[in-house]
N, C-alpha and C positions, 0 to 999 in steps of 0.2 A: 504493500500500500504506500509506504514512504516513497518508493521509487516512482510509483505512478503520480504521486503528488508533486514530486520534484520535476518530473518530465512535464507535467501539466503546467507547472509554474514557468518552466523555461519556454514552453510553447506560448504562454500568455505574454511573456516579455518579448519574445520574437515577434508575436503578432502586433503588439503595441509599437515596437520599433518600426516594423514595416508600415504600419498605419501612419506613424509620424512622418516617415519618409515620403509616403504616398501623398499625404496632405501637403507637405512642403512643396513637392513638385506641382501639385494642383494649384497651390497658391501662386507659384511662379507663373504658371500658364494663365491663370485668371487675371493676373496683374499686367499682362502684356496686351495693350490695347493701342491700336493705330487710330489716332484722331484724324478725322476728315480724310477718309479714304479717297474720295474723288479728287481732292486737292493733290494728294501724293501721286495719284495716277496721272494727273495732268503734267506734273513735272517729270515723272518717270517716262512719259510718252515723248518727251523731247529727246530721249535716247533712241536713235533710229538705226536700222540696218544700213541705210545709205551712208550716214555719217561715219559709222564704224568702218564700213568698207573703205571709204575715202582715206581714213587715217591709217588703217592697216596697210593699204597699198602704198601710201606715201612713206610710212615708217619702215616698211620692210623692202623698200625698193633697192635696186642695184646701186643707186647713188650712195647708200649708206654702207655698202661693202660688207654686209654681214655683222656690223656693229660690235666687233670684238673690243673688249675693254682696253682702253688706252690708245686706241688707234684713231686716225682721222675719221673713219666711218662712224665710230661711236660718238666722237665729238660733233659730227654733223647731225646725228640723230638727236643729241642733247640740245643742239641749237634749234632744231625743228620743234622740240617740246617747249623750249623757252619762248619762241616766237608765238606758238599757239596760245600760251597762257597770257602773254602780253596782249594779243589780239582779242582774247575773250574778257579782258579786264580783270583777270584773277591775279592777285598780287603775290609777291614772294614774302615769306616770313623774314628774309634776310635784308629786306629793304631795297628801295629803288628798283633797278633792273637786274639785281644779282639773284639769279635763280639757281645757282650752282653751290652745292656743298662740295668743295674741292677736296680730293683725297690724294695725298702726295704719293709719289712713286715708292717711297720707303715703306709704305703700308702694305704693298703688294709683294708677291714673290714671282718667280718665273719670268723676270725681266719685263713685267708689265709696267707700262708708263703711267704717269698721273692720269686720273680720271675724275669723274664727278657724278654725284647724285643730283637729280633735278627736283626742285621743291616748289610747290605752289600752295596757297593758303587762303582759307576763308575763315574769318574770325567769328567766334560764337557771340551771340547777343546777350546771353545770360550767364553762361559759365565759360568764359573765354579761355581760362587756364586749363580746362579739361580738353584733351586732344584725342580725336580719332584719327588714326593713320590708315589711309587707303593706299596700298602699294602694289607695284609690279616692277619686275626687273626689265631694264631697257637694253641690256647687252645680249649678244649671241656669239656665234663661233667664228665669225669673220670669213676669211677666204682660206680654203685648203686646196693646195695644188691648183691654184688660180681659178677655183670654182667658188662662187659666192654662195654662202649658206644664209639665205634671206631671213629665216626665223619668223615666218608670218604668224604661225600659231605660238611659237616659242620665241619671243613673247610679244609679238606685235598685237595679238588679240588682247592680252591683258593690258598692254599700254593704251590701246584705243579705248578700252573699257574705262580706265581711269580718266582719260581725257573727257569722255562723254559724261561721266558722272560729275566731274568738276564743272563742266558747262551747265549741267542740270541744276546743281546746287547754286551756281551763280545766278541762273535765271530765277530761281526761287527767291534768292536774296534780293534781287532787283525788284521783285514783285511784293516785297515786304514779308517774305517767309524765310528769312535766313536761319541757319541752324543755331540752336541754343548753345551748343558746344562747338569748339573750333575743329576744323578738318585740315589735315596736312595731306596733300596729294604728293606721294613720294615715289619717284622713278629711280630705281636702284641699279647701280652699276655692279659689275663683278660677280654676278650670281653664278654664271657658268664657270667661273674660275675658282669658286669656293665660298660663295655668300659674302664676299668682301664688302659690298656696299651696305648691306644691312648690319654687318658687324661694325663697320665704321660708324654708322648712324647710332647704333645702340651704345657705342663707347664714347661718342661725341654728339649726344642728342641736341637738336635745336630746341626742343621742349623737353622738360624733365620726364624721365621714364615713369616716375611715380604719378604724374598727371596724365599719362597716356592710357586712355580707357580701354582701347582694343586696337588690334591691327587686322584689317581685312586685306589679305594678300592674294593676288591673282597671278597665276602662272599657267598659261595654256587653257583657254576656255572657248576656242573657236572650232574645234573638231569633235569627232566621235570616235571612241575606241572600238575595238573588235567586239567586245562584250555587249555593246549597246547598238550595234548596227541596225537591229530591228526595232529599237526603241530609243531614238536619239534625244528624247525629251528628259534629259537627266543632267546632273552635275555631281561630281564627287565633292563631298564636304569632309575636310580633314581638320581635326584639332579643335572643333567648336566646343566640345565638352571636356577638354583636357584640363582647363584652368578655371572655367566658369560654367556652372550648371545653367545659369540664366542665358548665356550667349547661345547655347545650343537651341533653347526653346524660342528665343527671339528669331533665330534663323528659320526655324520651322514655321513660326507664326507668319513671318513675312512671305514665305513661299506659299503657304496656304491661302493667304489673303490676296496675293498679287500675281503669282507666276505659275504655280502648280507644276513645277518640275518634279521629277523623281530625285530625291536627295539620297544619293548612294553613299553609305558609310563604310563600305567594305574596306577601302584603303585607309580608314581611320583606325582599324584594329591594331592593337599593340603587337599582335603576332604577324602582321603583314610583312612578308619578306622584302618588299620593295622599300620599306621604311621611308615613305614619302613625307611623313611628318617632319623628318629631320633634314629634308633635302631642298627646301626652298626658303626664301628670306624670312617668312614668318617665324622660323625656328629661333632666330636670334632674339626676336622680341619675346617669344615664349620663355627663353632662358632667363630673361629679366623679370618674369612674372606677369607679362602683359597677355591678356586673353587674345586668342587668335582664331581666325578661320582661314584656311587655305582652300581656294576654289580651283578646281583642276578637272580637265576632261579625260585624263588618262593618256597613255602613250598610244601612238599609231605608227603605221609603216613609214611615215615621213619624219618621225621624231629624230632630230639631230642629223637630218639628211638635207642635201641641197634642194630636194623636192618639197620642202616645207614652204610653200609659196602662197601668196594672197588669194589666188584663184580657187584654192581648195577649202577656204574657210566657209563655214555655214553661217552666213550673216544674220538671218532671222533667229537662229539659235543663239548666236553671240549676243544679239539684242536682248533676248529673253533672260539669259544668264546675267547680263549686266544689270538688268532691272531688278533681279533678285538681290544682287549686292547693293544696289542703290537703295532699295526699300529697307534692307537690313540696316544700312548705314543711317538712313533717315530716322529710324527708331532710336538707334544708339545716340545720336546727337540731339534728339528732341525729347527723349523720355524725361519724366520728372526727376528721376534719380540716376546717378551713374551706376552702371552694372557692377556687380560684385564678383571679384575673383576669389571664389570660395574654395578652390582646390589647389592653391599655391602651396 
């Protein structure tokens, strides 16, 4: 009888603990509310396949010679981004027309020359010291044996997505709906060489890491991998639940409300042999305790090949995936309270 009572008591404790956890998750879900869905949709709809296509084609063109870190081709690509932000009236956090966070040659190895992250900024209206970073790496493989590796998906797609979201947030600001928190649009160099740009930023942050609420990082979102050839309406979500329970459910709520993509978590598994969580720029932010989401379409036959060209991007799908990231970002910068990193 004593054993039965003991087991029953343990069962009761376990049941209560499970209930408390379940209630906690339900409370998180219940508290995620998008105010004025029509307004958010209006700004999200300024993100278009046509504009994404224009920017992917320009950014991954032969003129930029594959954008290898430290080369003239990557410098040209950085200049393209700077001119875009100036044209759109989106300022730099560094002041005047200085959109470059310069990284000296001494920071790199393998004889890589000096390079730069490109930064643009929209200041928050209520919590300006709290920063959301939306990032994508700007570099690729350059030329190999005189063949240009254009890197349209890797990572022209992510770069164009950041550009379009910056424009959408700027349009919202101009119409009187600027973000409550600040947004840093961060184009990172040196990812292909070993995550150098993000490591430099996290070691020399423009805004304090403690005040950085999250990093939404985009690396290859314009194509479809082999596993999803029959259902391309998907995106891999990696890392959303690693440091913040809340961030995971915000992402799911944004998708349910606005885009209805299949959110595939297979590559987020800690047992995933590809270890993608550790392989793109978000990881350096995660190491500092910043909640992250890594958006990824998976590898395909043209990954790191000269055949990764702009004509192969699925632009309507790129538009939809960009809108998911935009609406997630919208919630993060406009919610009443900063998200909690409860798993650090």
